[in-house]
C-alpha positions as CSV (number, residue, x, y, z in Angstrom):
1,X,4.8,-17.5,-9.3
2,X,1.1,-17.7,-10.3
3,X,1.1,-16.2,-13.9
4,X,-1.8,-13.5,-13.5
5,X,0.2,-12.3,-10.1
6,X,3.5,-11.9,-12.1
7,X,1.6,-10.1,-14.8
8,X,0.0,-7.9,-12.3
9,X,3.5,-7.1,-10.7
10,X,5.1,-6.3,-14.0
11,X,2.7,-3.9,-15.2
12,X,2.4,-2.4,-11.6
13,X,6.3,-1.8,-11.5
14,X,5.9,0.1,-14.7
15,X,3.0,2.2,-13.7
16,X,4.4,3.3,-10.5
17,X,8.2,3.5,-11.7
18,X,9.0,1.2,-9.0
19,X,12.1,-0.7,-8.9
20,X,11.9,-4.1,-11.0
21,X,10.7,-6.9,-8.6
22,X,13.2,-9.4,-7.0
23,X,12.3,-12.8,-7.2
24,X,11.7,-14.7,-3.8
25,X,11.0,-18.4,-3.3
26,X,7.4,-17.4,-2.2
27,X,6.8,-14.3,-4.6
28,X,8.7,-11.3,-5.2
29,X,10.0,-8.1,-3.5
30,X,9.4,-4.8,-4.8
31,X,11.1,-1.2,-3.7
32,X,8.7,1.6,-4.0
33,X,11.0,4.3,-2.2
34,X,8.1,6.1,-0.5
35,X,8.0,6.9,3.0
36,X,4.9,5.4,3.7
37,X,5.2,2.9,1.1
38,X,9.3,1.8,1.3
39,X,8.7,-1.7,0.0
40,X,6.1,-4.5,-0.8
41,X,6.3,-8.4,-0.6
42,X,3.8,-9.8,-2.9
43,X,3.2,-13.3,-2.5
44,X,2.7,-15.6,-5.8
45,X,0.3,-18.0,-5.2
46,X,-3.5,-17.4,-5.1
47,X,-6.7,-18.6,-2.7
48,X,-5.8,-21.8,-1.0
49,X,-2.2,-22.2,-2.4
50,X,-0.9,-19.5,-0.4
51,X,1.3,-20.8,2.2
52,X,0.5,-19.1,5.5
53,X,3.6,-20.3,7.0
54,X,5.5,-18.4,4.4
55,X,3.6,-15.4,5.3
56,X,4.4,-15.7,8.9
57,X,7.7,-16.0,8.3
58,X,7.9,-12.8,6.0
59,X,6.2,-10.8,8.2
60,X,7.8,-11.9,11.2
61,X,11.1,-10.8,9.5
62,X,10.0,-7.3,8.9
63,X,10.9,-4.5,11.2
64,X,10.9,-1.3,9.8
65,X,7.4,0.8,9.1
66,X,5.8,1.4,5.8
67,X,6.7,-2.1,4.4
68,X,3.3,-3.5,2.7
69,X,2.4,-7.3,2.1
70,X,0.2,-8.1,-1.0
71,X,-1.5,-11.7,-0.2
72,X,-3.9,-13.1,-2.7
73,X,-6.0,-14.7,0.1
74,X,-8.9,-13.9,2.2
75,X,-8.0,-11.5,5.0
76,X,-9.8,-14.0,7.4
77,X,-7.2,-16.5,6.6
78,X,-4.3,-13.9,6.7
79,X,-4.8,-12.2,9.9
80,X,-3.7,-15.1,12.0
81,X,-0.3,-14.9,10.5
82,X,0.3,-11.2,11.0
83,X,1.4,-10.0,14.2
84,X,0.1,-6.9,16.1
85,X,2.3,-4.6,14.4
86,X,0.4,-5.1,11.1
87,X,-2.4,-3.2,9.9
88,X,-4.6,-4.8,7.7
89,X,-6.6,-2.6,5.0
90,X,-10.3,-3.2,6.0
91,X,-11.7,-2.6,2.5
92,X,-11.7,-5.8,0.5
93,X,-9.5,-6.1,-2.6
94,X,-9.8,-8.3,-5.6
95,X,-7.4,-9.4,-8.4
96,X,-9.4,-9.0,-11.7
97,X,-8.8,-9.7,-15.2
98,X,-10.5,-9.2,-18.5
99,X,-10.3,-10.0,-22.2
100,X,-8.6,-7.0,-24.2
101,X,-10.4,-7.5,-27.5
102,X,-12.2,-5.0,-29.7
103,X,-12.6,-1.6,-28.3
104,X,-15.6,-1.2,-26.4
105,X,-18.3,1.1,-27.2
106,X,-20.0,3.5,-24.7
107,X,-20.9,7.2,-24.1
108,X,-18.8,9.9,-24.0
109,X,-18.4,12.2,-21.3
110,X,-21.3,14.2,-19.9
111,X,-21.7,18.0,-21.0
112,X,-18.9,20.2,-19.8
113,X,-16.7,17.7,-18.7
114,X,-13.0,17.5,-20.3
115,X,-10.7,14.3,-20.9
116,X,-6.8,14.6,-21.6
117,X,-5.2,11.3,-22.6
118,X,-1.4,11.0,-22.9
119,X,1.7,8.4,-22.7
120,X,4.7,8.6,-21.0
121,X,7.4,5.9,-20.7
122,X,4.6,3.3,-22.1
123,X,1.9,4.2,-19.6
124,X,-1.0,5.6,-20.9
125,X,-2.9,8.4,-18.7
126,X,-6.3,9.7,-18.9
127,X,-7.4,12.8,-16.8
128,X,-10.9,14.0,-16.6
129,X,-11.6,17.6,-15.4
130,X,-14.9,18.8,-14.3
131,X,-17.1,21.9,-15.8
132,X,-15.1,24.3,-13.3
133,X,-12.2,22.8,-13.9
134,X,-11.4,20.6,-10.9
135,X,-10.3,17.1,-11.0
136,X,-13.3,14.6,-11.5
137,X,-11.6,11.1,-12.5
138,X,-8.4,9.8,-13.5
139,X,-6.6,6.4,-14.6
140,X,-3.9,4.9,-16.2
141,X,-2.6,1.3,-18.1
142,X,0.6,0.0,-18.4
143,X,1.1,-2.5,-21.3
144,X,3.6,-5.1,-20.9
145,X,3.4,-7.1,-24.3
146,X,0.4,-9.2,-24.2
147,X,-0.9,-8.1,-20.7
148,X,-1.9,-4.5,-19.5
149,X,-2.5,-3.4,-16.1
150,X,-5.1,-1.2,-15.1
151,X,-3.9,1.2,-12.2
152,X,-5.1,4.2,-10.0
153,X,-8.6,4.4,-11.4
154,X,-10.2,7.2,-9.2
155,X,-13.3,9.4,-9.4
156,X,-13.9,12.1,-7.3
157,X,-16.8,11.3,-4.7
158,X,-18.6,14.9,-6.0
159,X,-18.5,13.5,-9.5
160,X,-19.6,9.7,-9.0
161,X,-22.4,8.1,-10.8
162,X,-21.9,10.0,-14.0
163,X,-20.2,7.4,-15.8
164,X,-16.6,8.9,-15.5
165,X,-15.1,5.5,-14.3
166,X,-16.8,3.6,-17.1
167,X,-15.5,6.3,-19.7
168,X,-11.9,6.4,-18.1
169,X,-11.5,2.5,-18.1
170,X,-13.0,2.3,-22.1
171,X,-10.4,5.0,-22.9
172,X,-7.6,2.7,-21.5
173,X,-8.8,-0.3,-23.0
174,X,-8.8,1.2,-26.3
175,X,-5.1,2.5,-25.7
176,X,-3.9,-0.9,-24.5
177,X,-5.6,-2.7,-27.6
178,X,-4.0,-0.3,-29.7
179,X,-0.4,-1.4,-28.1
180,X,-1.2,-5.2,-29.0
181,X,-2.2,-5.9,-25.2
182,X,-4.8,-8.8,-25.0
183,X,-5.4,-9.4,-21.4
184,X,-6.2,-6.8,-18.8
185,X,-5.3,-7.1,-15.2
186,X,-5.8,-4.9,-12.1
187,X,-6.2,-5.0,-8.5
188,X,-9.5,-3.1,-7.3
189,X,-11.6,-2.4,-4.4
190,X,-15.1,-3.3,-3.6
191,X,-16.5,0.1,-5.2
192,X,-14.1,-0.7,-8.1
193,X,-15.1,-4.3,-8.6
194,X,-19.0,-3.3,-9.1
195,X,-17.7,-1.1,-12.0
196,X,-15.1,-3.5,-13.7
197,X,-17.6,-6.3,-13.7
198,X,-20.1,-4.3,-15.7
199,X,-17.3,-4.0,-18.2
200,X,-16.5,-7.6,-18.7
201,X,-13.8,-8.2,-15.9
202,X,-13.9,-11.3,-13.6
203,X,-12.6,-11.5,-10.0
204,X,-9.9,-14.1,-10.1
205,X,-8.7,-14.0,-6.4
206,X,-9.3,-12.1,-3.0
207,X,-6.5,-9.4,-2.2
208,X,-5.2,-8.6,1.4
209,X,-3.4,-5.8,1.8
210,X,-1.3,-5.0,5.1
211,X,1.3,-2.6,6.3
212,X,3.8,-2.8,8.9
213,X,3.3,-0.1,11.3
214,X,5.6,1.6,13.8
215,X,6.2,-0.5,16.7
216,X,4.3,0.6,19.8
217,X,6.5,2.0,22.7
218,X,6.9,-0.3,25.8
């Protein structure tokens, strides 16, 4: 497997408390155990190195709903390898990395907002509450040695463009550095990419996410 992909998988399973990855010739399989996310098959190569014949073979072998494919290649290239029972997420995804050097400086939270930071099972979590006590932003990071995987970075729609996402990322960055991590890895959306790039993250590969949907009745 590509080293960055393996780093992302290893951190993601810790972050989500999923089963350890089972290594396959084409990548790995991770059991998640949720109704709409039972298992995910992650292909180990990136870009043009992804073997679309492998994608087709794995996709054709899946018959149950709730199984996901994660392919680090452009959706336009991946789509022909999937059958009609696969839904492809229309929102672009990106595999990104950043050096985790000195803790970054930046502004704190806007007046009235409150942050809570805690760690459990090696995963550091940040939650930001709005002045009225409602949920405003969140994120978590899973250090696994020299690498740390940022995950579930979200900001409520009503609280965007106030620097909350950047605050969460800087807080997670500092926590990972304190635990000895040197490189950050994440899988982000197009909106997330815009934020992460301002914080020094770089795109390493596109990401196509596809889910097996229930087979239509005849």
